[in-house]
N, C-alpha and C positions, 0 to 999 in steps of 0.2 A: 489354135495352140493355147493350152492352158498354162498359166503361170503358177508355179508352186513356190512357197517360201523356202529359202535355203535351209533355214533352221525352224522347223515346224514347232518345236517345243517352246522356243523363245517367243515365237509369234503368238502362241496361245497365251503365254503368261502376260505379254504386253497387252493383248486384247482384254484379258480379264481385269487388269489394273485399270485400263481406260474405262471399262464399263463401270467398275466400282467407283471411280472418281466422278463419273457422270451422274450416277445415282446419288452420291453424297451431295454434290452441288445442287442437284434437282431437289433433294430432300430439304436442304437448307432454304431454298427458295419457297418451297411449299409449307415449311413450318410456320405455324401461326404466331403472330406477335402478341404477347400477353403483358399484363401489368400485375405487379405484386407489391404489397406493403411488407417491409421487413424491418425488424429491430436490429440495429447495427451498433457496435461499440463506438464510443466517442473517446478519442485520445487527444490530449492537449500537449503540444510540443513547444519548445523554445521559450519556456517560462523564464523570465530574467532571473539570474542567480540571486539578486538582492531582494526578490519578492517571493511571497508565498500566498497561495490561494486559501482563504479562510472560509469561504462559503461552500455550500453543497454543489457538487458537480454531477450532473446526470451520467450514469454509466452507459446508457444507450439512448439513441434517438430513433424515431420512426422515419424510414425513407421509402418513398414510392419509386419503384423501378419499372422500366419498360424495355422489353427485348424478347428474343426467341425464348420459348418456354424452357428448352433444354439449358440455355445459358442462365436463366433465372433460377432453375433448380440447382444447377452446379454452384451458383453463387451462394445459395442458401446452405447447401450441405458442406461446401468447402470453406464457408465463412471468409470469402474473399472480399466482401464489401466492408469498408471501414470509414468512419468520419474522423478526419484529422484536422484539428483547428490550431493554427499557428498563432501563438501569443507573443511572438517576437516584437519588441517595442512597447509592450504593455506598461501602463503606469499605475501607481497606487490609487486605490479608491474603488468605488462601486461603478462598474462599467458594463455596457451591453455589447456583446459580440455577435455579429451575424454569421450564420453558417450557409455558405454558398454551395452551388453545384460542384464547383472546383474542389471543395473540401471533402467531397465524397469520392472515395477510390472504388471504382467498379471495374469488372473485367471487360474486355473488348466486346462490342455489340450490345452493351447494356447502357441505358440512359437513365438519368435521374429526373423524375417528373415532379416530386414533392419532397419537402423536408419538414418534419414536425418534432420539436419546435424549430423554427427557422432562426432563432436567436436565443442566446442564454446570457444571464446576468451573473457576473462574478465579482466577488469582493477580493481585492488584492491588498496585502499589507507589506510594509518593509520588514525585512528580517533584522532583528536586533539581538544583542548578546549582553547578558548580565552575569555577574559573579555573585553567587548566593551561598550561604552557609548550609552545611549538610547536617541533618538530624537523624541519627540512627534510630530505627524502630526495633524494640526488643519485646518479645512476647513470651508467655509461659512463666513458670516458677521453678527455681532450682530445687534440688532435693531437700527434704526436711533437714533442718540444721544448717542450711547454707543460704547465702543472700548475695544479691548483686551489689558490688561495692563501687563500680564505675564502668563507664562505656567510652571507648575511643573509636574514632573513625579517621581514616586517611584516604584521600586528602580531606581536610576539614571544610574546604570551600571548592566549588566547581563552577565552571562557566556553563550557562544554559542559553541556547539559541532558539529563537522562535518569533512569532508575531508580537509586536509591541503591546497589543491589547491583552495578550495572555501573560506576558512577562510582568506587566504592571501589577497584576493581582498576585504575583508569586513573591513570598518573603523568605522561603527556605525550600530546601529539597530534602524530602524524606527518602529513606532507603527501603528496599525490600525487607520484610520482617526477618529478624534473627531470633530463633527459638532457643531458650535456655531451660526448657522443660527437663527436670531431673538432673541438671548439671551439678557436678561436684568440683569443677575446676573451670578455668577460663575457657570461653567459647570464642573461636575465631571463625569468621566467615567472609567470603568474597561475594559481594552482592552488587546489584545494579540500582541506579536511582529509580525511584517510583514516581515518574512525572505524571501530572494530572491530565495531560492532553497529548494526543498523538502528534500534534504539530510542534511540540516542544522537544528539543533534542539536547542531551548532555554532551558537552565537548570534553570527552575523556579518551585517554589512550589505553585504559584498562579498567578493571572493576574497582569498586570501593572496598576497602578492607576494614572490617568492624571487629573489634575485640571487646568482649563483655567479660569483665572481671567478676569471678564468683569465688567467695571465700566462706569458711565456716563462721557461723554466728559466734560471737564472743560468749564464753560461759556465763551463765547467770550469776549475778552478785548474790553471795550467800546472805540469807536473812539472819540478822543477829538474834540470839535467843532473848526471849522476853525477860526483862529485869524483875527480880523478886522485890516485892515491896518491903521496905525497912520496917522492923518492929520497934 
């Protein structure tokens, strides 16, 4: 007596799925294990709010990875590998931080076998704030017969935040240039502070307002006629 499945169609579908799963599992077992060196981005997290990094930070580090070739290729094309260094609890000064295997985030089935560099040296400084005067920068020349008679800026002083070493060298804050080329009347402009370093930040709720007063030149004083000599 021959046994036949009650539902031949479903039986064939289940058989096909089973065979496919078996081939997939067998393929994974047969896939060769490879090693690959990859440049991965370095991200610093949990930097204390009262500190700022003033030294150069490498954007990428070299990581040696080991795992199935397909997983390594997927990690490279999908950019799923990342180095994340936790700076929670960091203190001011020049300090060296180790990059461990646990700091490298890799997909399942991939192992970290090397890290280069395995440590980085960072300079951290305390954030400070100073109040400094603002000096407007005016460029160009008014129209012929006109002159600049005064310059105003509001606010006249602003607070600047940044590393103490950079603030110590700062005595004033200049503005973006305001042009008066060809002007025959007052020029008003909303501008930003022009700070000399990207780690310096102006504590402002809005732009700086600059008013350059332009007025006509006074008429020339008439030259008196020459006196005739007395006879």
